[in-house]
N, CA, C, O and CB atoms as a CASP TS submission, in Angstrom:
PFRMAT TS
TARGET T0000
AUTHOR 0000-0000-0000
METHOD Language model
MODEL 1
PARENT N/A
ATOM      1  N   MET     1     -16.707  38.451 -53.140  1.00  0.00           N
ATOM      2  CA  MET     1     -16.896  40.120 -53.532  1.00  0.00           C
ATOM      3  C   MET     1     -18.403  40.331 -55.308  1.00  0.00           C
ATOM      4  O   MET     1     -19.274  41.062 -55.780  1.00  0.00           O
ATOM      5  CB  MET     1     -14.511  40.805 -54.237  1.00  0.00           C
ATOM      6  N   ALA     2     -17.740  39.187 -55.482  1.00  0.00           N
ATOM      7  CA  ALA     2     -19.545  39.170 -55.873  1.00  0.00           C
ATOM      8  C   ALA     2     -20.901  39.759 -55.046  1.00  0.00           C
ATOM      9  O   ALA     2     -21.562  40.618 -55.630  1.00  0.00           O
ATOM     10  CB  ALA     2     -19.964  37.664 -55.909  1.00  0.00           C
ATOM     11  N   SER     3     -21.266  39.384 -53.903  1.00  0.00           N
ATOM     12  CA  SER     3     -21.963  39.867 -52.596  1.00  0.00           C
ATOM     13  C   SER     3     -21.879  41.487 -53.112  1.00  0.00           C
ATOM     14  O   SER     3     -22.817  42.172 -53.520  1.00  0.00           O
ATOM     15  CB  SER     3     -21.025  39.411 -50.891  1.00  0.00           C
ATOM     16  N   ASN     4     -20.527  41.855 -52.970  1.00  0.00           N
ATOM     17  CA  ASN     4     -20.689  43.301 -52.646  1.00  0.00           C
ATOM     18  C   ASN     4     -21.104  44.121 -54.083  1.00  0.00           C
ATOM     19  O   ASN     4     -21.448  45.303 -54.052  1.00  0.00           O
ATOM     20  CB  ASN     4     -19.191  43.893 -51.957  1.00  0.00           C
ATOM     21  N   ALA     5     -21.061  43.703 -54.755  1.00  0.00           N
ATOM     22  CA  ALA     5     -20.787  44.087 -56.450  1.00  0.00           C
ATOM     23  C   ALA     5     -22.870  43.951 -56.531  1.00  0.00           C
ATOM     24  O   ALA     5     -23.714  44.800 -56.817  1.00  0.00           O
ATOM     25  CB  ALA     5     -19.352  42.308 -57.813  1.00  0.00           C
ATOM     26  N   ALA     6     -22.945  43.048 -56.284  1.00  0.00           N
ATOM     27  CA  ALA     6     -25.359  43.119 -55.954  1.00  0.00           C
ATOM     28  C   ALA     6     -25.560  43.715 -55.206  1.00  0.00           C
ATOM     29  O   ALA     6     -26.672  44.242 -55.187  1.00  0.00           O
ATOM     30  CB  ALA     6     -26.539  41.823 -55.341  1.00  0.00           C
ATOM     31  N   ALA     7     -24.525  44.014 -54.050  1.00  0.00           N
ATOM     32  CA  ALA     7     -25.895  44.721 -52.690  1.00  0.00           C
ATOM     33  C   ALA     7     -26.041  45.678 -52.783  1.00  0.00           C
ATOM     34  O   ALA     7     -26.697  45.988 -51.789  1.00  0.00           O
ATOM     35  CB  ALA     7     -25.796  44.795 -51.163  1.00  0.00           C
ATOM     36  N   PRO     8     -25.726  47.288 -53.885  1.00  0.00           N
ATOM     37  CA  PRO     8     -26.212  48.316 -54.619  1.00  0.00           C
ATOM     38  C   PRO     8     -27.502  48.329 -55.264  1.00  0.00           C
ATOM     39  O   PRO     8     -28.275  49.282 -55.351  1.00  0.00           O
ATOM     40  CB  PRO     8     -25.409  48.525 -55.458  1.00  0.00           C
ATOM     41  N   PHE     9     -27.663  46.979 -55.771  1.00  0.00           N
ATOM     42  CA  PHE     9     -29.002  47.194 -57.078  1.00  0.00           C
ATOM     43  C   PHE     9     -30.056  46.767 -55.896  1.00  0.00           C
ATOM     44  O   PHE     9     -31.086  47.432 -55.786  1.00  0.00           O
ATOM     45  CB  PHE     9     -29.015  45.822 -58.924  1.00  0.00           C
ATOM     46  N   TRP    10     -29.802  45.618 -54.970  1.00  0.00           N
ATOM     47  CA  TRP    10     -30.924  45.206 -54.520  1.00  0.00           C
ATOM     48  C   TRP    10     -31.703  46.320 -52.811  1.00  0.00           C
ATOM     49  O   TRP    10     -32.784  46.478 -52.244  1.00  0.00           O
ATOM     50  CB  TRP    10     -30.436  43.457 -54.271  1.00  0.00           C
ATOM     51  N   ARG    11     -30.057  46.858 -52.667  1.00  0.00           N
ATOM     52  CA  ARG    11     -30.614  47.689 -51.616  1.00  0.00           C
ATOM     53  C   ARG    11     -30.919  49.173 -51.783  1.00  0.00           C
ATOM     54  O   ARG    11     -31.324  49.863 -50.847  1.00  0.00           O
ATOM     55  CB  ARG    11     -29.777  47.598 -50.595  1.00  0.00           C
ATOM     56  N   ALA    12     -30.667  49.722 -53.254  1.00  0.00           N
ATOM     57  CA  ALA    12     -31.337  50.667 -54.038  1.00  0.00           C
ATOM     58  C   ALA    12     -32.317  50.480 -55.171  1.00  0.00           C
ATOM     59  O   ALA    12     -32.552  51.168 -56.165  1.00  0.00           O
ATOM     60  CB  ALA    12     -30.479  51.299 -54.484  1.00  0.00           C
ATOM     61  N   ALA    13     -32.662  49.698 -54.864  1.00  0.00           N
ATOM     62  CA  ALA    13     -34.794  49.117 -54.714  1.00  0.00           C
ATOM     63  C   ALA    13     -35.058  49.037 -53.361  1.00  0.00           C
ATOM     64  O   ALA    13     -36.154  48.564 -53.060  1.00  0.00           O
ATOM     65  CB  ALA    13     -35.410  47.171 -55.370  1.00  0.00           C
ATOM     66  N   GLY    14     -34.280  49.404 -52.425  1.00  0.00           N
ATOM     67  CA  GLY    14     -35.362  49.073 -51.273  1.00  0.00           C
ATOM     68  C   GLY    14     -35.795  48.123 -50.403  1.00  0.00           C
ATOM     69  O   GLY    14     -36.333  48.104 -49.296  1.00  0.00           O
ATOM     70  N   MET    15     -35.413  47.344 -51.208  1.00  0.00           N
ATOM     71  CA  MET    15     -35.622  45.847 -50.484  1.00  0.00           C
ATOM     72  C   MET    15     -34.411  45.545 -49.723  1.00  0.00           C
ATOM     73  O   MET    15     -33.425  46.278 -49.811  1.00  0.00           O
ATOM     74  CB  MET    15     -35.857  44.556 -51.579  1.00  0.00           C
ATOM     75  N   THR    16     -34.434  44.305 -48.834  1.00  0.00           N
ATOM     76  CA  THR    16     -33.939  43.523 -47.784  1.00  0.00           C
ATOM     77  C   THR    16     -33.513  42.301 -48.887  1.00  0.00           C
ATOM     78  O   THR    16     -33.906  42.313 -50.054  1.00  0.00           O
ATOM     79  CB  THR    16     -35.140  43.159 -46.432  1.00  0.00           C
ATOM     80  N   TYR    17     -32.549  41.137 -48.253  1.00  0.00           N
ATOM     81  CA  TYR    17     -31.525  40.393 -48.937  1.00  0.00           C
ATOM     82  C   TYR    17     -32.526  39.289 -48.862  1.00  0.00           C
ATOM     83  O   TYR    17     -32.308  38.248 -49.483  1.00  0.00           O
ATOM     84  CB  TYR    17     -29.929  40.212 -48.273  1.00  0.00           C
ATOM     85  N   ILE    18     -33.654  39.442 -48.118  1.00  0.00           N
ATOM     86  CA  ILE    18     -33.910  37.931 -48.068  1.00  0.00           C
ATOM     87  C   ILE    18     -35.486  37.981 -49.535  1.00  0.00           C
ATOM     88  O   ILE    18     -35.874  37.044 -50.231  1.00  0.00           O
ATOM     89  CB  ILE    18     -34.493  37.311 -45.851  1.00  0.00           C
ATOM     90  N   THR    19     -36.075  39.657 -49.499  1.00  0.00           N
ATOM     91  CA  THR    19     -36.856  40.004 -50.107  1.00  0.00           C
ATOM     92  C   THR    19     -36.372  39.388 -51.282  1.00  0.00           C
ATOM     93  O   THR    19     -36.872  38.467 -51.927  1.00  0.00           O
ATOM     94  CB  THR    19     -37.105  41.240 -49.999  1.00  0.00           C
ATOM     95  N   TYR    20     -35.427  39.964 -51.455  1.00  0.00           N
ATOM     96  CA  TYR    20     -34.312  39.636 -53.032  1.00  0.00           C
ATOM     97  C   TYR    20     -34.028  38.388 -53.600  1.00  0.00           C
ATOM     98  O   TYR    20     -34.063  37.980 -54.761  1.00  0.00           O
ATOM     99  CB  TYR    20     -32.794  40.017 -52.865  1.00  0.00           C
ATOM    100  N   SER    21     -33.688  37.784 -52.350  1.00  0.00           N
ATOM    101  CA  SER    21     -33.430  36.300 -52.829  1.00  0.00           C
ATOM    102  C   SER    21     -35.638  35.824 -52.999  1.00  0.00           C
ATOM    103  O   SER    21     -36.006  35.808 -54.174  1.00  0.00           O
ATOM    104  CB  SER    21     -32.103  35.071 -51.028  1.00  0.00           C
ATOM    105  N   ASN    22     -36.596  35.565 -52.110  1.00  0.00           N
ATOM    106  CA  ASN    22     -37.283  35.301 -52.470  1.00  0.00           C
ATOM    107  C   ASN    22     -37.572  35.370 -54.012  1.00  0.00           C
ATOM    108  O   ASN    22     -37.931  34.413 -54.699  1.00  0.00           O
ATOM    109  CB  ASN    22     -37.768  35.672 -51.769  1.00  0.00           C
ATOM    110  N   LEU    23     -37.359  36.655 -54.445  1.00  0.00           N
ATOM    111  CA  LEU    23     -38.125  36.784 -55.694  1.00  0.00           C
ATOM    112  C   LEU    23     -36.682  36.328 -57.193  1.00  0.00           C
ATOM    113  O   LEU    23     -36.756  35.906 -58.347  1.00  0.00           O
ATOM    114  CB  LEU    23     -38.895  38.823 -55.687  1.00  0.00           C
ATOM    115  N   CYS    24     -35.856  36.626 -56.510  1.00  0.00           N
ATOM    116  CA  CYS    24     -34.556  35.217 -57.551  1.00  0.00           C
ATOM    117  C   CYS    24     -35.580  33.845 -57.345  1.00  0.00           C
ATOM    118  O   CYS    24     -36.273  33.676 -58.348  1.00  0.00           O
ATOM    119  CB  CYS    24     -32.262  34.693 -56.372  1.00  0.00           C
ATOM    120  N   ALA    25     -35.742  33.168 -56.619  1.00  0.00           N
ATOM    121  CA  ALA    25     -36.081  32.526 -56.230  1.00  0.00           C
ATOM    122  C   ALA    25     -37.358  31.618 -56.306  1.00  0.00           C
ATOM    123  O   ALA    25     -37.402  30.430 -55.983  1.00  0.00           O
ATOM    124  CB  ALA    25     -35.818  32.957 -55.670  1.00  0.00           C
ATOM    125  N   ASN    26     -38.900  32.759 -57.028  1.00  0.00           N
ATOM    126  CA  ASN    26     -39.567  32.286 -57.661  1.00  0.00           C
ATOM    127  C   ASN    26     -39.540  32.726 -59.005  1.00  0.00           C
ATOM    128  O   ASN    26     -40.521  32.340 -59.641  1.00  0.00           O
ATOM    129  CB  ASN    26     -40.492  32.312 -57.130  1.00  0.00           C
ATOM    130  N   LEU    27     -38.484  33.618 -59.829  1.00  0.00           N
ATOM    131  CA  LEU    27     -37.468  33.423 -60.960  1.00  0.00           C
ATOM    132  C   LEU    27     -37.755  32.031 -60.970  1.00  0.00           C
ATOM    133  O   LEU    27     -38.795  31.403 -61.166  1.00  0.00           O
ATOM    134  CB  LEU    27     -35.820  33.869 -60.740  1.00  0.00           C
ATOM    135  N   VAL    28     -36.518  31.680 -60.698  1.00  0.00           N
ATOM    136  CA  VAL    28     -36.555  30.649 -60.873  1.00  0.00           C
ATOM    137  C   VAL    28     -37.376  28.896 -61.085  1.00  0.00           C
ATOM    138  O   VAL    28     -37.144  27.958 -61.848  1.00  0.00           O
ATOM    139  CB  VAL    28     -36.081  30.933 -60.401  1.00  0.00           C
ATOM    140  N   ARG    29     -38.535  29.158 -59.814  1.00  0.00           N
ATOM    141  CA  ARG    29     -39.343  28.408 -59.609  1.00  0.00           C
ATOM    142  C   ARG    29     -39.772  28.778 -60.827  1.00  0.00           C
ATOM    143  O   ARG    29     -39.167  27.973 -61.536  1.00  0.00           O
ATOM    144  CB  ARG    29     -40.059  28.408 -58.472  1.00  0.00           C
ATOM    145  N   ASN    30     -40.781  29.846 -61.974  1.00  0.00           N
ATOM    146  CA  ASN    30     -41.564  30.039 -62.684  1.00  0.00           C
ATOM    147  C   ASN    30     -41.211  29.078 -63.999  1.00  0.00           C
ATOM    148  O   ASN    30     -41.907  28.255 -64.595  1.00  0.00           O
ATOM    149  CB  ASN    30     -41.655  31.416 -62.775  1.00  0.00           C
ATOM    150  N   CYS    31     -39.137  29.754 -64.310  1.00  0.00           N
ATOM    151  CA  CYS    31     -38.907  29.367 -65.348  1.00  0.00           C
ATOM    152  C   CYS    31     -39.135  27.629 -65.991  1.00  0.00           C
ATOM    153  O   CYS    31     -39.565  27.254 -67.082  1.00  0.00           O
ATOM    154  CB  CYS    31     -37.746  29.862 -65.305  1.00  0.00           C
ATOM    155  N   LEU    32     -38.640  26.832 -64.784  1.00  0.00           N
ATOM    156  CA  LEU    32     -38.674  25.518 -65.161  1.00  0.00           C
ATOM    157  C   LEU    32     -39.681  24.954 -65.654  1.00  0.00           C
ATOM    158  O   LEU    32     -40.669  25.681 -65.753  1.00  0.00           O
ATOM    159  CB  LEU    32     -38.402  24.865 -64.350  1.00  0.00           C
ATOM    160  N   LYS    33     -39.859  23.181 -66.243  1.00  0.00           N
ATOM    161  CA  LYS    33     -40.455  22.746 -66.779  1.00  0.00           C
ATOM    162  C   LYS    33     -40.858  22.654 -66.549  1.00  0.00           C
ATOM    163  O   LYS    33     -40.759  23.221 -65.461  1.00  0.00           O
ATOM    164  CB  LYS    33     -40.488  22.342 -67.137  1.00  0.00           C
ATOM    165  N   GLU    34     -42.854  21.587 -66.700  1.00  0.00           N
ATOM    166  CA  GLU    34     -43.187  20.651 -65.384  1.00  0.00           C
ATOM    167  C   GLU    34     -42.152  18.919 -65.658  1.00  0.00           C
ATOM    168  O   GLU    34     -41.300  18.818 -66.541  1.00  0.00           O
ATOM    169  CB  GLU    34     -45.414  20.315 -65.387  1.00  0.00           C
ATOM    170  N   PRO    35     -42.360  18.263 -65.105  1.00  0.00           N
ATOM    171  CA  PRO    35     -42.922  18.280 -64.120  1.00  0.00           C
ATOM    172  C   PRO    35     -42.021  18.780 -62.756  1.00  0.00           C
ATOM    173  O   PRO    35     -42.052  18.118 -61.718  1.00  0.00           O
ATOM    174  CB  PRO    35     -43.455  17.054 -64.125  1.00  0.00           C
ATOM    175  N   TYR    36     -41.343  19.833 -62.865  1.00  0.00           N
ATOM    176  CA  TYR    36     -39.952  20.256 -61.972  1.00  0.00           C
ATOM    177  C   TYR    36     -40.590  21.349 -61.351  1.00  0.00           C
ATOM    178  O   TYR    36     -40.485  21.547 -60.140  1.00  0.00           O
ATOM    179  CB  TYR    36     -38.401  20.741 -62.844  1.00  0.00           C
ATOM    180  N   LYS    37     -41.494  22.344 -62.390  1.00  0.00           N
ATOM    181  CA  LYS    37     -42.442  23.358 -61.656  1.00  0.00           C
ATOM    182  C   LYS    37     -43.168  23.105 -60.771  1.00  0.00           C
ATOM    183  O   LYS    37     -43.004  23.794 -59.765  1.00  0.00           O
ATOM    184  CB  LYS    37     -43.220  23.893 -62.287  1.00  0.00           C
ATOM    185  N   THR    38     -44.214  22.095 -60.728  1.00  0.00           N
ATOM    186  CA  THR    38     -44.687  21.586 -59.596  1.00  0.00           C
ATOM    187  C   THR    38     -44.961  20.965 -58.441  1.00  0.00           C
ATOM    188  O   THR    38     -45.862  20.801 -57.618  1.00  0.00           O
ATOM    189  CB  THR    38     -44.876  21.496 -59.667  1.00  0.00           C
ATOM    190  N   GLU    39     -43.581  20.611 -58.742  1.00  0.00           N
ATOM    191  CA  GLU    39     -42.803  20.132 -57.098  1.00  0.00           C
ATOM    192  C   GLU    39     -42.080  21.119 -56.459  1.00  0.00           C
ATOM    193  O   GLU    39     -41.935  21.147 -55.237  1.00  0.00           O
ATOM    194  CB  GLU    39     -41.628  18.924 -57.159  1.00  0.00           C
ATOM    195  N   ALA    40     -41.488  22.159 -57.440  1.00  0.00           N
ATOM    196  CA  ALA    40     -41.043  22.648 -57.114  1.00  0.00           C
ATOM    197  C   ALA    40     -41.637  23.890 -56.103  1.00  0.00           C
ATOM    198  O   ALA    40     -40.994  24.505 -55.253  1.00  0.00           O
ATOM    199  CB  ALA    40     -40.522  22.629 -57.967  1.00  0.00           C
ATOM    200  N   LEU    41     -43.058  24.056 -56.469  1.00  0.00           N
ATOM    201  CA  LEU    41     -44.518  25.023 -56.163  1.00  0.00           C
ATOM    202  C   LEU    41     -45.116  24.418 -55.014  1.00  0.00           C
ATOM    203  O   LEU    41     -45.756  25.117 -54.228  1.00  0.00           O
ATOM    204  CB  LEU    41     -45.781  25.029 -57.463  1.00  0.00           C
ATOM    205  N   ASN    42     -44.907  22.603 -54.749  1.00  0.00           N
ATOM    206  CA  ASN    42     -45.540  22.782 -53.724  1.00  0.00           C
ATOM    207  C   ASN    42     -44.435  22.198 -52.734  1.00  0.00           C
ATOM    208  O   ASN    42     -44.816  21.506 -51.790  1.00  0.00           O
ATOM    209  CB  ASN    42     -46.950  22.174 -53.778  1.00  0.00           C
ATOM    210  N   ARG    43     -43.077  22.456 -52.919  1.00  0.00           N
ATOM    211  CA  ARG    43     -42.047  22.656 -51.203  1.00  0.00           C
ATOM    212  C   ARG    43     -42.247  23.731 -51.129  1.00  0.00           C
ATOM    213  O   ARG    43     -41.670  23.908 -50.056  1.00  0.00           O
ATOM    214  CB  ARG    43     -40.287  22.432 -50.936  1.00  0.00           C
ATOM    215  N   GLU    44     -42.798  25.171 -51.524  1.00  0.00           N
ATOM    216  CA  GLU    44     -43.230  25.896 -51.387  1.00  0.00           C
ATOM    217  C   GLU    44     -43.779  26.232 -50.538  1.00  0.00           C
ATOM    218  O   GLU    44     -43.423  27.348 -50.162  1.00  0.00           O
ATOM    219  CB  GLU    44     -43.510  25.956 -51.915  1.00  0.00           C
ATOM    220  N   LYS    45     -44.956  25.560 -49.690  1.00  0.00           N
ATOM    221  CA  LYS    45     -45.670  26.274 -49.014  1.00  0.00           C
ATOM    222  C   LYS    45     -45.558  25.715 -48.040  1.00  0.00           C
ATOM    223  O   LYS    45     -45.186  24.548 -47.918  1.00  0.00           O
ATOM    224  CB  LYS    45     -46.762  26.531 -49.343  1.00  0.00           C
ATOM    225  N   VAL    46     -46.074  26.976 -46.608  1.00  0.00           N
ATOM    226  CA  VAL    46     -46.023  26.198 -45.553  1.00  0.00           C
ATOM    227  C   VAL    46     -47.097  26.452 -44.779  1.00  0.00           C
ATOM    228  O   VAL    46     -47.911  27.356 -44.968  1.00  0.00           O
ATOM    229  CB  VAL    46     -44.907  26.302 -44.894  1.00  0.00           C
ATOM    230  N   HIS    47     -47.105  25.307 -43.523  1.00  0.00           N
ATOM    231  CA  HIS    47     -48.014  25.428 -43.075  1.00  0.00           C
ATOM    232  C   HIS    47     -47.500  24.709 -41.311  1.00  0.00           C
ATOM    233  O   HIS    47     -46.908  23.688 -40.963  1.00  0.00           O
ATOM    234  CB  HIS    47     -49.121  24.817 -44.119  1.00  0.00           C
ATOM    235  N   TYR    48     -48.040  25.750 -40.659  1.00  0.00           N
ATOM    236  CA  TYR    48     -47.504  26.211 -38.598  1.00  0.00           C
ATOM    237  C   TYR    48     -49.388  25.745 -38.134  1.00  0.00           C
ATOM    238  O   TYR    48     -50.329  25.327 -38.810  1.00  0.00           O
ATOM    239  CB  TYR    48     -46.864  29.131 -38.039  1.00  0.00           C
ATOM    240  N   SER    49     -49.270  25.994 -37.095  1.00  0.00           N
ATOM    241  CA  SER    49     -49.968  25.861 -36.278  1.00  0.00           C
ATOM    242  C   SER    49     -50.131  27.133 -35.093  1.00  0.00           C
ATOM    243  O   SER    49     -49.085  27.582 -34.625  1.00  0.00           O
ATOM    244  CB  SER    49     -49.578  24.694 -35.925  1.00  0.00           C
ATOM    245  N   ILE    50     -51.298  27.636 -34.677  1.00  0.00           N
ATOM    246  CA  ILE    50     -51.066  28.739 -33.868  1.00  0.00           C
ATOM    247  C   ILE    50     -52.120  28.242 -32.869  1.00  0.00           C
ATOM    248  O   ILE    50     -53.295  27.954 -33.094  1.00  0.00           O
ATOM    249  CB  ILE    50     -51.240  30.266 -34.559  1.00  0.00           C
ATOM    250  N   SER    51     -51.187  28.193 -31.297  1.00  0.00           N
ATOM    251  CA  SER    51     -51.968  28.873 -30.117  1.00  0.00           C
ATOM    252  C   SER    51     -51.944  29.500 -29.453  1.00  0.00           C
ATOM    253  O   SER    51     -50.950  30.218 -29.345  1.00  0.00           O
ATOM    254  CB  SER    51     -52.256  28.602 -29.511  1.00  0.00           C
ATOM    255  N   LYS    52     -52.792  29.597 -28.775  1.00  0.00           N
ATOM    256  CA  LYS    52     -53.920  31.211 -27.755  1.00  0.00           C
ATOM    257  C   LYS    52     -53.277  30.292 -26.441  1.00  0.00           C
ATOM    258  O   LYS    52     -53.292  29.100 -26.135  1.00  0.00           O
ATOM    259  CB  LYS    52     -56.691  31.379 -27.884  1.00  0.00           C
ATOM    260  N   TRP    53     -52.779  31.385 -25.928  1.00  0.00           N
ATOM    261  CA  TRP    53     -52.394  30.994 -24.674  1.00  0.00           C
ATOM    262  C   TRP    53     -53.603  31.675 -23.910  1.00  0.00           C
ATOM    263  O   TRP    53     -53.827  32.867 -24.118  1.00  0.00           O
ATOM    264  CB  TRP    53     -50.850  31.459 -24.253  1.00  0.00           C
ATOM    265  N   VAL    54     -54.441  30.897 -22.970  1.00  0.00           N
ATOM    266  CA  VAL    54     -54.724  31.707 -21.593  1.00  0.00           C
ATOM    267  C   VAL    54     -55.105  30.790 -20.219  1.00  0.00           C
ATOM    268  O   VAL    54     -55.476  29.622 -20.098  1.00  0.00           O
ATOM    269  CB  VAL    54     -56.062  32.742 -21.884  1.00  0.00           C
ATOM    270  N   ASP    55     -54.822  31.937 -19.179  1.00  0.00           N
ATOM    271  CA  ASP    55     -54.804  31.711 -18.002  1.00  0.00           C
ATOM    272  C   ASP    55     -53.162  30.393 -17.641  1.00  0.00           C
ATOM    273  O   ASP    55     -52.803  29.500 -16.873  1.00  0.00           O
ATOM    274  CB  ASP    55     -56.539  31.171 -17.732  1.00  0.00           C
ATOM    275  N   GLY    56     -52.662  31.260 -18.976  1.00  0.00           N
ATOM    276  CA  GLY    56     -50.854  30.004 -18.856  1.00  0.00           C
ATOM    277  C   GLY    56     -51.483  28.673 -19.130  1.00  0.00           C
ATOM    278  O   GLY    56     -51.002  28.010 -18.211  1.00  0.00           O
ATOM    279  N   LYS    57     -52.227  27.886 -19.787  1.00  0.00           N
ATOM    280  CA  LYS    57     -52.799  27.159 -20.401  1.00  0.00           C
ATOM    281  C   LYS    57     -52.853  28.039 -22.364  1.00  0.00           C
ATOM    282  O   LYS    57     -53.130  29.151 -22.814  1.00  0.00           O
ATOM    283  CB  LYS    57     -54.240  26.905 -19.371  1.00  0.00           C
ATOM    284  N   PRO    58     -52.355  26.543 -22.996  1.00  0.00           N
ATOM    285  CA  PRO    58     -52.345  26.266 -24.546  1.00  0.00           C
ATOM    286  C   PRO    58     -53.943  26.507 -25.251  1.00  0.00           C
ATOM    287  O   PRO    58     -54.636  25.595 -24.802  1.00  0.00           O
ATOM    288  CB  PRO    58     -51.806  24.531 -24.790  1.00  0.00           C
ATOM    289  N   GLN    59     -54.519  27.112 -25.889  1.00  0.00           N
ATOM    290  CA  GLN    59     -56.248  26.622 -25.563  1.00  0.00           C
ATOM    291  C   GLN    59     -55.821  25.991 -27.106  1.00  0.00           C
ATOM    292  O   GLN    59     -54.963  26.678 -27.661  1.00  0.00           O
ATOM    293  CB  GLN    59     -58.022  28.157 -25.302  1.00  0.00           C
ATOM    294  N   LYS    60     -56.381  24.538 -28.047  1.00  0.00           N
ATOM    295  CA  LYS    60     -56.814  23.782 -29.155  1.00  0.00           C
ATOM    296  C   LYS    60     -56.071  24.803 -30.439  1.00  0.00           C
ATOM    297  O   LYS    60     -56.474  25.921 -30.762  1.00  0.00           O
ATOM    298  CB  LYS    60     -58.687  23.605 -29.159  1.00  0.00           C
ATOM    299  N   PRO    61     -55.256  24.292 -30.853  1.00  0.00           N
ATOM    300  CA  PRO    61     -54.481  25.290 -31.401  1.00  0.00           C
ATOM    301  C   PRO    61     -55.189  25.028 -33.048  1.00  0.00           C
ATOM    302  O   PRO    61     -55.930  24.142 -33.474  1.00  0.00           O
ATOM    303  CB  PRO    61     -52.617  25.029 -31.115  1.00  0.00           C
ATOM    304  N   THR    62     -54.639  26.109 -33.631  1.00  0.00           N
ATOM    305  CA  THR    62     -55.224  25.733 -35.469  1.00  0.00           C
ATOM    306  C   THR    62     -53.671  25.800 -36.953  1.00  0.00           C
ATOM    307  O   THR    62     -52.483  26.080 -37.115  1.00  0.00           O
ATOM    308  CB  THR    62     -56.794  27.652 -36.029  1.00  0.00           C
ATOM    309  N   ILE    63     -54.458  25.485 -37.397  1.00  0.00           N
ATOM    310  CA  ILE    63     -53.206  24.907 -38.407  1.00  0.00           C
ATOM    311  C   ILE    63     -53.508  25.955 -39.290  1.00  0.00           C
ATOM    312  O   ILE    63     -54.650  26.206 -39.673  1.00  0.00           O
ATOM    313  CB  ILE    63     -53.246  23.190 -39.166  1.00  0.00           C
ATOM    314  N   ARG    64     -52.115  26.804 -39.743  1.00  0.00           N
ATOM    315  CA  ARG    64     -52.696  28.041 -40.868  1.00  0.00           C
ATOM    316  C   ARG    64     -52.048  27.498 -42.048  1.00  0.00           C
ATOM    317  O   ARG    64     -51.814  26.290 -42.088  1.00  0.00           O
ATOM    318  CB  ARG    64     -52.171  29.863 -40.585  1.00  0.00           C
ATOM    319  N   SER    65     -51.682  28.374 -43.162  1.00  0.00           N
ATOM    320  CA  SER    65     -51.033  28.489 -44.044  1.00  0.00           C
ATOM    321  C   SER    65     -50.459  29.618 -45.415  1.00  0.00           C
ATOM    322  O   SER    65     -51.215  30.372 -46.028  1.00  0.00           O
ATOM    323  CB  SER    65     -51.462  27.720 -44.192  1.00  0.00           C
ATOM    324  N   ASP    66     -49.636  29.542 -45.551  1.00  0.00           N
ATOM    325  CA  ASP    66     -49.144  31.196 -46.095  1.00  0.00           C
ATOM    326  C   ASP    66     -49.694  31.262 -47.082  1.00  0.00           C
ATOM    327  O   ASP    66     -50.201  32.328 -47.430  1.00  0.00           O
ATOM    328  CB  ASP    66     -47.636  31.641 -46.420  1.00  0.00           C
ATOM    329  N   THR    67     -49.799  29.678 -48.161  1.00  0.00           N
ATOM    330  CA  THR    67     -50.716  30.075 -49.475  1.00  0.00           C
ATOM    331  C   THR    67     -52.038  30.278 -49.508  1.00  0.00           C
ATOM    332  O   THR    67     -52.776  29.571 -48.821  1.00  0.00           O
ATOM    333  CB  THR    67     -50.669  29.196 -50.401  1.00  0.00           C
ATOM    334  N   PRO    68     -52.651  31.517 -50.507  1.00  0.00           N
ATOM    335  CA  PRO    68     -53.896  31.187 -50.751  1.00  0.00           C
ATOM    336  C   PRO    68     -54.465  29.443 -50.825  1.00  0.00           C
ATOM    337  O   PRO    68     -53.849  28.379 -50.895  1.00  0.00           O
ATOM    338  CB  PRO    68     -54.061  31.917 -52.004  1.00  0.00           C
ATOM    339  N   GLU    69     -55.745  29.747 -50.777  1.00  0.00           N
ATOM    340  CA  GLU    69     -56.652  28.169 -50.708  1.00  0.00           C
ATOM    341  C   GLU    69     -57.106  28.703 -52.429  1.00  0.00           C
ATOM    342  O   GLU    69     -57.338  29.847 -52.821  1.00  0.00           O
ATOM    343  CB  GLU    69     -58.484  27.910 -49.040  1.00  0.00           C
ATOM    344  N   ASP    70     -57.118  27.246 -53.296  1.00  0.00           N
ATOM    345  CA  ASP    70     -57.930  26.592 -54.559  1.00  0.00           C
ATOM    346  C   ASP    70     -58.805  27.587 -54.658  1.00  0.00           C
ATOM    347  O   ASP    70     -59.682  27.555 -55.521  1.00  0.00           O
ATOM    348  CB  ASP    70     -58.690  25.084 -54.418  1.00  0.00           C
TER
END
């Protein structure tokens, strides 16, 4: 029942549920005190590898990150 009441707010703002959820999670993480804030921000980082395929064979993968480099 609570999700039905909240749906119009994020829908009316033109957001998807994932966007709304990420926004709320960021707000909670930013409200934490140290050292919990740093730990939570470090867990948020995501790393992945991308491999290009040529002639049906994978090339050397490159490691990417969704967080900007400091």
